[in-house]
Structures are given as C-alpha cells and as structure tokens.
N, C-alpha and C positions, 0 to 999 in steps of 0.2 A: 747594563744596565737591566736590573731585575726588577719588576713588581714582589716584594713580600711584604705579602698579613703576615700581624705579630697578632694572636690569642691570647693572651697575658693579664690575670686580673690582678697582680701587684701592679701597682701604678710606676714605681719607682724600679723596677725589673724594663717594665716596659717600656718606659722614657729614656734607659739608659741603651734598650736594644734598639730604639730608635735614633738614636744621636748616633752609636755606632755605626749603624749601618748603612744611613744615607752617608756619615765620611766614608764611607765603601763605595759610592755612589749609586745604593741601588734608592727606589720608589717606594717608600716604607708604610702602611697601609695599618692602623693601629686598633684595636676591638679589646675591649674588659670583661666582654663574655662571650661565652658557646656559642646561642641562637644568635647576635648579634654580627657574630664570627662568621658564624655561614650565610647569613643574607649578604653581608659585607664581599665575600669571596665571589657568591651566584652571579654576584654584581660588577665586580673587578677583575674577576680572572687574574687574580696573583700568579704569579710564575712558582712560588714555593710558600708554606705557610707552616710558621714556629708557633707550636700547639701546646698551650702549660695542658697537661693531663686534670690538674685539679682546678675546676672553675668554678666557679660560685652555682651556676644554673644547671648548665649541658655536660656531664663528662667529657674530658678532651677527648676518652675514646669513642663516643655516641660524635662526636663532633668530626672524627677522621672516618670513621663510617659512612657519614650523611655526604661528607665532602667525596670522598671516593663514590658510593654509588651517585652521584648526581652527574650524567655526558657531560655538564659545563663547569663540575671543577675536579674531575677526577684525573684530570691529567699535573693538576699542581704537586710538585711535591711537597711532602712533610718532614717535617722535623718534632721531635716529641718532646718538649722537655721535662721534667721532674724529678721534685725530691727524693723519689723511690728510687731504689737498687735492685729489688730482686728481678732473679732473669726472668720470669712467667711476666714479670710485665714487660719485659720488651719485648718477647716472642711472642704475646699476646697485639702488641703496635706492629710487627711486621705483620702479624697474619691480617691487620685490619689497612694493609699495603703504604707503613708510615714507610718515609725512605732514609731515618735515621733516628737514634732516641739519644737524647742527651741528657745526665745526672745533674740536678742543683749541688752545691754551686760549680759554674765550668768557667772555665777559660774566657773569653770574650774571643779570643784569638784562632784558639781552636774553633771555636764556633765558627766560626769568621770563613777558616780555614774548610771546615766543614759542609759547609754553604757553596763556597764557590766549586768543592769536589759536586757536586751535585748539579748545580746546575753546567755546569762543562757536561757531566753525562748528558744531560741533559737536550745539549743542546748539539750534541754529536750525532753526522746522519744516519738515519736507521738505513743500513743495509737490508734486513733480514725481511721474508718477503711476508709482505701484509698476511697473504692467506697460504698453507700448508694443506696439502694434499699427501698425505703417507699412509697406507694399505689401508686399514678403517677408519682412521682419522683424517679428521678437515678442522683448520683452526681457523681463525678469521679472528686475526689479531684486534686490530681495529675496534672491532665491534665485541673483542673477548668475549667470545662462544666459542663452544666446541662440539663437536658434533661425534659419533661413536656410531657407524654406518647410518641409518634416520635418523637416531637420537642423542637429541641435544642433552649434554652433561655438565652440572653446573658447579663450577669449582669457584673456590675462593680464590682473594686477588693471589697469595702467596702460592699458593698449588697449580693456577698460571702461571706464574711471574717462574716454579719449579720444573714446566714442566716444559716451558719455552726455555728456560736453561739448556734441560737435558738434549731436547733437541737442535739446537741451533749448536753442540756441544758435539750432535751423536758420534757414535763409535771412539769418542775420548772418552775414558774412564774420569770421571772426577771425583775425588773424596769428598768425604764429609764434610773436613775442614773447608774446602775450598767452595761447595756449597750454600758451607752456614754465610762464608764472608760473600757472599755472591747474590745470594739470596737473602738470606736475614741480617746480612749486617754485623755478626760479630763472630767475634774474634776467636781463635781455634784451641784456644786453651778455654773456652768455655763446656766445663764439661755437662755434654744434652743428648739424648736421642731421638731431638729435634726432628735432624732428618730425616731417621726409619720410620717413624710415624708417621711421616708427612707424605714419604714415597707410597709408606703400607697403603694410606685413607687415600692417593694419588691414583694407585692402580688399582684396588678395589674402587673406584668412583669411574675407571677407566673400562673396565672389564675386560670384553678381549683385546683392545689396544692398551690393555696394562703388562701383557705379556713384550710389550717394547723397551720397554722400562727393567734393564737386568742388572742384578747384584753381582759385585765384585767382591770377590769374600776375602774377606780384611784391607779394604780396600775404601769401596766405597759402590758407585751408581755407572751407568752407562744406559744410551738411546743407542738400540741397534742404528746402523748404515742404510740395510735391509728390512722393511717387515716383514719377508720369507725365512730373517735370521732368527726373527722371536721366536723366546724361549726362555721360558722359568728356569731360574740358576740356582732355588731355593729347593 
C-alpha cells in the first residue's frame, strides 16, 4: 500500500480519485489547492502525488517545482493531470521532475496501471553506486550534486536524469527514441528534438566532461566506457 496525495481542485474528480485509489489499497490524502497540497506533502511525505496543473492558487508546475526542490518531498513521484495536450506542456512537466503526464479525460484503469508501474519502479533496489568518479566527472547521486574537476555544476532534474541514464549504460548506444521513453516518458512517435537540445545543453554545462557524451550519427548517443576515449564526433 502506498500513500498518495491528490492535489485537485475539482471536488467531483477528487472524490472519484479518492474512492478508486482507496479501493486499490492505497492510503489517500486530499487537497483542493496547490499551497495546501505542498504543506500536506511536507507533513505527510507521500509516495506519489497526483497533481492537477490548473489549480486556483498556485500553478501545478510551481507546485511540482516546490516539491522537487524540498529535500523532504523530492523523492515523491509526481503524476501530472491536465486537460492540456500540447507536447510542450508534457516536456515542461518532465523538465520539472514529473514521472508521468496524464491528460483529461482519462481512463481510471489506465491511471491506476500507470501509478502501479511508477510505484514498482520506485520500489526496486538501487544497484547503481551512489557516487561516481569518472575522469574529471564526479557525481553524488543521493545529494544530486555534480562536479567537473573542482568546480560544481548545476543541472536541472531532467539533465541529471539524462546524464545518469547515459552513464549507467556507458559504451552502449542509446537511440533518441529510447532516451525519450526512459528519461522523458514520451513515446517514440512524438516528433521532437528534445533529446538533441538537452544533450547539447548538458555538454555545455559539463565543459571538458561533455566529451564523455558522444554522438553516434543517425542513431543517438553513448557515454564512453573509458574517460581516455573521450572525443567529440560532431
């Protein structure tokens, strides 16, 4: 059983979600506004937050940003609920650290299955080392901090996820479709240059460590196996 916080201003939908989540065996917390939802999350530490983007007081994007910035709530999974379907909204949500994005109206069964999938992933034991020392790159996963040489580098949540995904699969080519699915949870049939844009931005922020991320023309990207092999292929 997981603790799930529903932040939704529509009382009827909030009630429907409460009933269905409770029937699925979850402990359900409810909030009708963003500000109250943030405070409830800080006090109750839910495993997952169902977050409406169109809230009366604080935009859902700002609620997500606040949850992911706070050490007491940043580990909670976030599923955004919205009537807006534009791809840019989904990308912005993933940029802020959301785990999934569901458009209204939605199938309750599909939503419950997505929630279960996210909770299963969160429950898996973490085999990856907490600390990374790779050439000039050093990463503290638990603290979400990155250094290149002696200089600390600030990455967004999605940039860090992209970096760690490439690093954990180093020397294996990752297609753009695979990265869209695993980092952004966007299906491969979505036409976007999101991956290319973020890899370029990530390389720029990493400076000399940016050479560890190589372009494989016509396919995607890979993280080198050995820092001595680092070279740009563009």
